[in-house]
Each structure stands twice: as C-alpha cells, then as structure tokens.
N, C-alpha and C positions, 0 to 999 in steps of 0.2 A: 107251526114246524120251527124247531129252535137250531136243527143242526141238517146236514148234507145227508146222513144215516134217516133223518124224518122224511127229507124228499124223497131217498131212495124208498122207502117203506111204502110213501104213498104214492107213486109210480109202480110198483111191485103189487099195490091193489088195484090200483086202476088196469093194468095190463091182465087182470085175472078175468077182467070182464070179455076179454077177446081170446085169452090164450087160456089153455088147459092147465091145472093145480099141476100134472108130470113134465109140461113143457116148462114152465115156470121152476120150477123143481132141479130138472136137467140141465136147464144151461144157463140159471144165474142163480143156483146155490152157493157158490164162493165168489160171486160177483160183489165188491163193495164200494160206496161210495166215498170219493176222494175230496172234491172240493167243487165248490159253484163260483166260475170266475167271470163277470160280464157276461157273455153270450153262451158260456160254455161250460156245460155240468162233466165232469172229470167220474170217469169210474175206473176200478183197478181188478183186473181178470188175471189169473195165473196161469190160466192153461191157453197155450197160443190156439187150440183147436177150437175151445168153446169161443174163444174173442172174436177168432175168425168166422164162424156163424152166428155169432149175435150181430157183427157187423155185417154181414150179408143179408140175414133174415128178421132182426128184429129191432134195429137203430129207428125204422119209423115207428114204432110202436114206444118206445121210449121217448122219442121226439114229442109225438101226439100227446103224451100224457104230462110231459113237461108244461105244452101249450096249453091244456088243459087246466094246469095249477097256476101259473102264471100271466096266462093270455100273452104269451110272448112267443118268439121263437128261438130255439135254443140247439147250438152244437153240441154233439154228443164224443166223448174223446176217451177211448178203453185205452190203457196203460198196461204194458206186459210188466213183469216183476222188475227187470232192468230199468224202465222208464219210472216207475212207480220209489225204486230206490233213489234215483236222479233228482225227481219230484220233490222227496220228502225232504233230501240233503240241499236240495237249491243249488248244485253243484254247477247244473247245466239250466239254459233257459226250459221253461215247463215248455212241454210239446201242445203244438195250438192245431197240428194238423196231423194225417198219414204219413207226409212226408217227412216230419220231424218225429216220429213216435218210435222208430227203430227197428218198423216191419220189414222195409225193404231196404238191406244195406248193401255193401260192397261184401263183405263176412259173409253174408248167406245166400250169394249169388254164385250160380255154379257156373263155373268157365271152362267151354269146350272149343274146338276148332271151329264150331259155327256162329261162336260170339266175340273170339278172341279180340280182333280188332275194336269191336265196339265196346268191351270193358277196358280193355286198356286207354283207348281215347276218353272215355268217362272218367277215369283214374287221375288221367295228365288234367283235366279240366278241374277236377273238386281239389287238386294239388296246387295249382296255380291258375286259378279263374280268369279268364280272358287275357293270357299268355301266351297259352299252346294253339288250341285249336278255337277259332271263334267267327262262327257259330261251329258247335258241332250239331251235325243231323245225323241222325241214328235212324235206318229205316230198315225194314220187313214186315214181314206177315203180325196180323194178330195174334196175339197169346205167347211171344217168343220171349219175352222180358226186355222191351224197349221202357216199357215204364217203369219197371222195378229199378233201372239204371239211371234214369233221370230223377228217380226219390233218392239213389243212394248218393248221386251228387251233392244234391240238397242235404242232404243228413250228414256227410262228411265234411261238407262245408259250414255246417250250422254247429259241429262238432269245435271247429278250430276258430269261428269268427260267429259269436252269439249274436253280434249286432249287425249281420250281414243281411239286408231286405232281400229275400227271396219271394218271389213271386211265380206261382204255378198256375196254370192254366188250359183248358182242353180248346183245341180251334175253334169248334162250334159254339161254347162257350163263350169266346173270345166275340163271337158275331154279338151272340146275344146279350151280352153285356154291353158294346158298342150301341146298340140298338135302343136299350133300355137309357143309356145315360141321353142319348139324343132326343128321346122321349121326354125325359126329365128335364132336360137344359143343363146336365151335370156333364159335358164335355171334359170341360177342364180338371176334374176330380179323376175322370177316366184317363185324361192323359198323364197325369200327375202317376198314378197308380201305376202304370207300365213303365213309364219312361223315366222314372225315380229310380227303380230296381236297381239292385246290383248283379243279380243273377235272375233272367227270365227263363222259363221252362214254358215252352206250350207242345202239349202233347197233340198229336192226331191234327199238326198244321195243315194237312192235306184238306181239311174241312174250309178252310177259308177260299179255296181256289174258286174260280167265277162268282165270286161275291166282289162287286166292284168298292162299294165303300169300305167293307173290311179289309181288301188288299191295300187301299189308299192309308188307311190309319194305321196298319200293320208294316208298311213300309217306312212311315214317318217312324213310328215307333223303333223298327231296328235301327235304320241310322241314327236317332238318337242315343241308344245305347251303344253301337258300336264305336262311334264317334267319340263317346264318352268312356271307351274301354271298359265297357259291362260285358259279364258272359251272356252268352245267347245259347240255349240250349233247344231242339227241336227233334220231335218224331214224327215218322208218318209212315205209312203203309208202302212207299215207293218213294224214289229218288225223283228228285228237282224235273228232272229231264220229261220222265213220265208223267208229269201234272199238266197236261194241255191245256186245261183252264185257269192255269198260274199266270200271273203276268210275266214277261220276261224279266222285267226288271228285279223282280221278288226271286225267280229262279237263279239270278247270277249271283245275289245276295247270299241264298242258301249254300252256293257251292264256293264261296270264299273259303272258307276254313276248311272241314275235313266231313266227307261224307262215309259212314261207317254201315255196313248192313249187317243184319241178324240173319241166319238162315236156320231152318227149322235143326232142331239136336240129332247129332249122331244117336248109336246103339250105347255108346261109352257115356255119352254125355247124358242121356235119358238115365242110365242105370247109377248115375251119381246124383243128379237132380232127385230121383225116387229115395235112393238111402238117405239123402240131405232132410229132403222133406218130412221121410218119416221118424228120422232120430228130433226134430223139431216137434214134432207133435207127439213125442215120448214113446214110440212104437216102433223101434227098428225091427225091420222087414227081414226075411231068411232071403238066401240069394234066390230061390227057385220063384220066389213069390216076385222080387225084382225084375226079375228077366221074365216073367209072363206079361207082364205090365210093359217091361220096354219094348219088346217084340210087336205088341197090339197096340199101343196107344203111341202114336208118332207123329201127330200133327203138330202139338205146340206144348209149351210147359204148361199153361193154364190146364189142360185136357190131364197132363200127367199128375198135377198136383192134385187137382179134384180128385183122380180116381185113387189116390192116397187117402187123401179124406175121408171118401166115402167106406173106404175098406177098413179104418180105425173107427169110423163112426159106429159099422156094423158091429164091430167088437165090443166098443165104450158101452152102445145104447140097447144092442141088442143080444148083446152076449156069444157072437158068431163068431168061430174059428177063424184065424186066418190060412187058411189052406186055398188052394187052387181053385175050388168050386165056387168060392166067394169070390174070390178075386176075379173070377169069368165073369161073374155078375155085376162088380162094380165096375169092370171095363164096358161090359153090355149098354148099361145103365148110362154110363158116360158118354161113351159112341152114338146111343140111342136120342140122348137128350139134345147134341149137337147137332143130329141130324135132321130131329123131327121140329127144328126152329120154324115157326109159320107167323110171319108177321099178321098183325090184324088191319082190316082197312083203316082205322082208326090212327094207328101208328104210321102206316106208310102216309095218309093224310099229313098228319102231326111232322113229319120228319121233310116231307115236300113242301108244307109252307114254311118250314124254318130255314130251309134251304133258298126259299124265292122269297125270304121276309115279308111273308103275307099274313094275314090273318084266317084262321081254318075256316071263318063263316064267310070271307071271300072266296078261298078254295071250293067250300060246297056250294055255292050263293052264284046267283045270277052274272055276277059282273062279267062282261065281257071284252077288258081290256087285255092287251095282247100278252102280257105277261101271267094273269089270272088264265087266259084262256089256255096258254102253252101247258103252265104249272098244273091246270084240272085235267089235260088230255092226259099227260105223262102218271098222274095218280091214279087214272083209270086202266093205264097201259100197266102198270106195276101191278095195281091190286088183282088183275086180272092173270097176272104172271103169277103172282107169290101165294093169292088164295085160290081155294075152290067156289068162289061165289059165282053166280050165274050174271050176265050183262041186266036182266032186269035189278039182281039186288046189290049191284053195284051202281046204276042209277038211282038208287034209294039212296045212297051215300051224300047224292048230291042234289038234293031237293027235289028228288024224284023224276029227274032225267028219264026218257024210254031208251029200251035199248037199242036203238038204232042209232041215236046218239053214242052212247056209249061204244057201240062197233065202230062208228066213225072216228071216234077218239082214238080209240086202240089202231087202227090203220093206218091215222094221219101220223101216230108215234114211228110206227114200223119203217114206214117211207121215209121220214125224216131222217131216221138213224142210218138206213142204208147210202141216203143222198150226202148227209151232214157230218163228217167226222167230229166238230164241235158237239154238235147236238148231242150224236151217241156218246161223248165222253160226258157229258152233261148228264146224263141217264146213267150210266155208269158209276159215274161219282154218287149220284143219289142212291142207286143198287148197292154200293159199299157202305155207306152210312147207314143203311135200313141193317144190311146185314150185321153189322158191327154194334147193332142194339140187342142182339140176342144174347 
C-alpha cells in the first residue's frame, strides 16, 4: 500500500465481509482518506448526517480493519468540511479528538432560559481560563448539553491557544486509568498527565464518589491545578451537596467556583434546537413538523436531535415524505427506544465490578471477603430489579448459586437500604451508572 487511499480501499474491502454492499455504498460513498499520523487514521466526510452515523455505528468496523492491516490499535478521526479545509491549510492545529473537531461549539449550542447561566459561564471560562469561575461545575440530567458545553470550552480555547494542554476524561475512566497506572507502576506518568494540564475537563465527575483511592488522587490533582491557576471544568448529574458519597473536602472545593445548572428545555428552546439541527443536516423542516416534535419529545436535547436525525434518515434512505405520519413514527421509535432499555446481567455485573474495583471473576466467584460479598449481593438485587431472570437463572451468573442464596441476598440489600442511607445512596449511584449506559 503506497498511500492512505490504498489503506482506505483495503479497509472497505475488509468491511464488506461484515457489512452489505448497500450499507457500504450508502454511508461511505463520499468518505475520503486524508492522512495517517502516528496512531490516528484521518478521514473526511462532508455530510454531517453521515459522519454522525459513521461515528456511532461503524467506527468499530474501521478500527478492526486497521488492526487487521497493521496489527496495532488506531484511533479514527472524521473531519467536517471546515475541519478539512483548516487541516489542508495547516492554519490551525490538526484535530486529534472530538473535542477539537468542531462538532460541538458555542456557535451550534442553542441557548434558552433553561441553560442560559451555564452557557454564559462556559463562555466566560473559555474567554479567560482560571480568571473567572474556577472550578466551573455544570450539573443537570443526562442529555441536556453539559458535554457539549465543555467540548465548546475546549474548542474555543484551542482556537486562541493552539499550545494549550487540554485534558478531557470521564469520571469513571479516571478511576480505570488510575487502577491501570497502579497495576503497571506508572503512577508518575498518571500524575503528570493530569497535574500538568492547562485545562482539565472531567465529565460525569459524580462517578468518583464512594471510591476512596480515586477521591484521594483527584483531591491532590485538583489542589495542584487550582494552586497553579489552571482551569478546572466539571459536569455532573447533581450538585455536590447531593453527592452523599463524595468526601466533604471535595464537595467544598467543587463549590469554590460557580455551580451552574441546566434544566430540560422549554417549548421555545426545543423549537430552536429542532430547527438548528435540521439546518445542520441540510433539511430544513416545516413549522408544523417542528411543532409536533417539540410538543411530544420533551425529556432532553439528545432525544430531540435523535428524532430529527431519524426523520432525515427516513427521507434520505427510504425516500419517505416529511409529513406528520412519518414524524409521528420517528417520535414513537425514539421514545420506544429509550423506554425499552433493559441492561443485561453481564452489563450489571461489569458496572458493579468497576464500581468496587473488583475483577468480574471475583464478583461471580466464591470469594467471601466483605467487599466482594456486598458487591455480589447488590448485583443479584439489581439483576432481579432490571431483568426478567428467575432466581435460579440469576444464581447461574454466580457460579451456580441456588435460588435461596439469591433470595437471601436480595432481601439483605433491601433491608440494608431501609436502615442505612449511605448504603442506599451507594446502590442509587450504581443504578444511575447503569442507566447512563443506555
């Protein structure tokens, strides 16, 4: 292979083993290879709609093909037209992540009464890092735009300071990275990565609550950055005072700067979001269609944008008219998809193992030390709650424990939740983590 085009052609050939010819043609006909830089394969896709779907559905196929070709892990970056132009001119730093790709900026964030404070605070931080609100903590339910805002902060800062060291991580990934660093004896590299940052962005910081070593590490990282006048931006699903498993010293520090909440968008904001997303996808929608979506999809921005994408997909892929009948179908599909999320037993076990820093084999196995036993009982309780598995079927997930053992575990968790508020909050936090995987 003599060029990135040759590599892309080889990737497409390999993907034909898993995907149909129609799928390849539909989604990849106007995708072109741009470059291969270190561990990143760079592609250009002019359609926002197709690029979004490729990122959501097919990146794993592209990465698998790259690994097959080179026997190494690769990241895949898809550039928009604007990013591609900047890349070719070399006028800005080449994008290395979604944060810097231009997908989430202040310009395409729709501002309304429900998010006005958070947007203004994010703008102020981007304009003057560590000089206005430090830390900035944006909180609210899932799907309301918290991640969009911290990406926008990073993008804006990068535009004005290409040399800024911006580090983004999710709260649960911070824990996983810490565990890996300890196992591999790379604590110094871990410390340097986060404590040398100019801008630290932590998404879903509530996931560190209740994890002693993680909170200890984050406490020192926070102090180091704050004292060096480096900007810290956090998001969470609730304010610090409601994170009952979070250490008081961290709650206090999180409240040093500004707490800005985001609420579900009102009707006017929902209408603006719908029209804005439709224009981005190149398919402006009539007012009656926008109004129908705004009146029926009210939970969060992610659902609203997903509904618009589905309507556009109906037209582009199936040739369907954009009318109220097909709009109603898209709304039903979106709400049905969200309401029918049912985690598997394996997903629940994985989440609880991560929460308690245990191996899944330990959680499923015979070990009887206190933490493993507690985690195992919570797992049985939540599997029973979330799934339709019988007590006997649940027992099979834990090396064949009988139904009476499972029943005893469930009853023990229920009684503990009634008597111990801290334990109940721990179960609630784990449940929230599982729901956020939907």
